[in-house]
N, C-alpha and C positions, 0 to 999 in steps of 0.2 A: 291421406294420413289416416292410419287405424286409430279410431278413437275408443272402440270397446272390443274387447276379445272374448271369447271362450275356447280353453284348451281341454279337448279330452273330457268333457263333462260327462259323466255317467251317473244315473239314478235308477234306483230299483225300488219297487214297493213289493215287499215280500218275494215270492218268485219271479214276479213279473219285471222286465226291464223297461222302462220308461223312455230313458235316454242311453244311448249306447257310443260314447265317445264323441261328443258333438263337438267339432272345432270351428268356429266362425271368428270373422273379422268385418268391423263395421267401420265405415271411414265417418270423419267428423262431417256433420251437416246432412248425412244422407238419410233417407226415409227408406228402410227396409222391412219388408213383410216376410213374416214367417207364415208359410202357407201349408196346409196339409189337411187331411180328414181327420175327423174326430178320434181322439185316442191316441195320435200319433206322437204325442209329447210336446207339441208346440208351446201350449201354455205352462207346463211345467219348465221348459227353458226360459221362459218370460220370467217366471216366479223367481228362478234361481239367479237369474242376472239383477232381479229387483232385491235379493236378500231374503224373500219371502220363504223360501226353501232352501234347503242345503243340499248340495250334490254330495254323493257317495264318494266321488273323485272327480279330479279336474280343478281347472282355476279359471276365475274370472280376472279380467283387468280393466280397468276403466282409466283412460287417459294415461296408460302406460303404468298404473299402480296396481298391484295385487289387491283386488278387493274382494276376495274369495271369502275371507272371515270376517268383513265388514257388517256392521247391521245396517238395515234398510235406511234409517236416519242418517248414516253417514256417506250415502252413496250419491246424494245429490241428483234426484231424478224426480220427475212430476209423473203421476200413472193415472189413467183414465179407464175403469172398468167398464163391461157391458152392462151392468145395474145401476150407473151412475153414481151410486153411493152419496146421495145428496141429504141433508138434515131436513126433514119435512117441516120443522116447526122454525126454520131459518129463511130469511128472506134469501133472494140470489146473490145481494151484496154480503149478506152475513156469511153465506156458506162460503165465499171467496175469502173474507176478512178471517175467517175462523181458520183456515188454512195456513194464512200468514201469521197468525198468532202462535200456531203451534211451532213456528220455526224461531218463535222468540223475538220477532220485530217489536221493538219499542216504540218508535216513531210512528204515531197515529196518523199524521198527516201523509208520510210516506206510504204506509199500508193502503189508504185511502187511495192514494194516486196509483199505486200499483194494481189495485182491484179495477179503478175506473179503466186504466189504460188495457187489462185483459178483457174486460166487457166490450171494449171498443173492438177490439181484434175480433171478438165473435159477434158483433153486432147485437149484443143485448143490453145497451145503455138504457133503453127504454123500459126494460123489464127489471131493473134492478132491486124495485120493492116489491117484487111479486115472489109468491111461495111456490115451490116445486109442484103443487098440485094444481096450480094455475096456468103450468106451462106444458107445451106439448112434448112429446118424446124427443123431438129434435131440439127444442130449446133447452131441455134438462140435460142432454148430452153436452150442448155448446156450453152450458153453466159448469158441468164438470171439466170439460177442456179448460175453460177460463180459469178455475180454481189450480188446476195443474200448472198452466204457464205463468200464473201470477208469481209463483214462488221463483222465477227465472231459474229453472233446473238446466242442469248440464245436459240431460238427456230427457226424451220423453217415452214412456212405454204406455202401448194402448193395447187393451186386451179385448179383442171381439167389440169394439166400441159401437159399431153401426148394426150389429146382426138383430138388435132388437125393434128396429124401426122399419117402416114400410120402405118400399123400392123407391119411390120418388123421393122421399127425406134422404134415404141412404144416398142416392145419386148426388143430391145437392151437397149433403155434408163431407161427401169424398172430397168434392172441388174447394170446399170451405177448409178442412183440415189441410189438405195439401198447400193451399194458398197461405194459410197461416204458418206452416212449417218451413215454407220457401222463405217467407219473410223474415221469420225469426232466424233461419239456419239452423235450426237445432236439430241434432241427432235424434232420430226417431225409430223404434222398432215396434211394429204393430202386428200383433196376431192376428189371423184371419183364416176362414175355411172358405172364403168367398172369392174364386178366382178372378172375377171383374175387378173387386176391389184392389186385389195385389196388381192387376195388370195396368189399371188405370192411375194407381197413386204411387208406386214404389219406383225407386231408382234400381234397386236390385231385390231379387226374390229369393228366398231361402226355402225350398220345397222338400217338405218332411214326409216321411212314411215310414211306419213300423219301428220308431225310436231312433231311426238315422235320417240322414240328409241325403236325397236323391240327386239334387241339382243345386247350384246355386250361380244366378246370373241375371243380367237384365231383361226386363219383361219381354224384349224383341228376342234375346237368346232362348229364354225358356219357352216362348211359342213357337218359334221357327226351328228350333234347334234342340228338341227336348232330348235329355241324354239318357233316357230309359224309357221302356216301354209304359210304365208307372206315369211319368211325366207327362208323356204323349197322351195318354188317355186321361188324364186327370186336369189337365189344364186346356180349358175350352172344349170344342168338339173335334173329335179324331176318328177318323176311319182307321181300325187296326185289324189287321188280317194276317194269317200265315201264308206263305207262297214259297214253297221249295225250300222249306227248312229254316227260313228266316221269318220274323214278324216284321210287317210293313206298316206303315203309318202315313197317312195324308189327310192334309186339312179339307173340308167340304168346299172351300172356296178355290182349292187349287186343282181339282177334278176337271178336265176339259170335256165339253160335249162336241163330238165331230159330226159332220154331216152324213159320212160313211165310214164303214170299218176298215182297218187294216190288219195286217198279220198280228201286231203286238198289242192291239187295243182289247178293250173289254166289252163284251155285249152283255146289256142288263135291260130289265123291265121295271118300269116304274109301279111302286105298290101304293104311295101316299104322296100326295102334294099338300105341302103347309105354306100359304101366302103369308109373309111376314112384312108386309108394307113394300119398301124399295126392294127386299130381296125374297125369292121363293126357296123354300128347301124341297127337295126330290128325295123320297126314299125309295130305293131299288134293290133288286135282287139280281145278281148276276146269274147268267145263264149257265154258265160253264160248272160252277161249284156251289152256288145258292149261297155265296157270301153276301151279308147284307151291306150296303154303302149308303151314305146319305151325301147330297152334293147341294151347295148354294149357287144360284145364278140370278142376275137381275130380273126382277119381276117383268119388265118389259120384254126381256129374250123369252121367258117361260111363256109369256102370252103369243108371242111371234110362232114359237115353235108348237103352239095347239097341243100342250100335253095332257095326258089324260091317265087314268089309272090302266095299266097294261100296255103303255106307249114304249115302243124299243127305244133304247139309247146305246150310242156307240161312245165308250168312254176311253180318256186317255189319263194315265198316271204320269204327269212330267217328272222325269229323275230330278230334277232340281228341287222339287218339292217332296220327294218320297225319302223318309227316313226308315232306315230298317235297323233291326236289333235281333241278336241270336236267339232262338225260341228256347225258352228256359226248360230244362229237363225237371220231369216230375219226380226223379229219384231222389 
């Protein structure tokens, strides 16, 4: 059931079009990631949904109600920013209570209970009397998340919430945020430029580029069946090359190494070998047209093949894993 919709949202800054007719539909209880490179319009779309910016044209619907001209305070959402936006002179508990007080809650005991429940959800019960400066970056972000969910919002907006954190903390918080979102069943929209975040957390992904939407789909659909050459190249690692007037794309893990060549296979030479623990990545150059390819194989097999720089490979591109697109004209 659709809970949040945007219809033909357009936004321009001076002569630049930031959003060009964006139409989306997000179901109740879904976690949807808006993914794309810097400057593609994803944060502007989130801010228009939040009512923090106004679209030049188009509509926003929340739970079937036209919310296009509703002020932010009337849209009933919680929001978490990249910068945490915590008050440095307030404790963790005081930061959360402040948010509840702004909603005009008058029952202090109920506010305290709401705040304590939010802290329990983010596992910060023991840090409630600490100040932001006494917390790690991950704990500060969990405080910001607790402040947002304490309000019992109808939906949650996350604007690059993990990008300021180091890789290990990011990976742990990805799991925690997803677990909390599922336990609450709260509709969540998350803006990110991190493909791994989107693939591991989202029910569906909206891939944006140049003010428009390239593809909407599940992580599996986006990864295995990219709808355009941009999506193929942007999501994960993809070999993209031209062949007989079409653009071909194939994932490194889907290229097969053969013991001997046949008529339709590709001969290549290894240029670089990268050991990645359980997997080894091979970079190679095809002999016939100097196309660069990379492929992933189990490290045990790489060792058994005794590969080195200059080794010859016979490669097969299985048709079931090959995606093709028309080559774009420069005209």
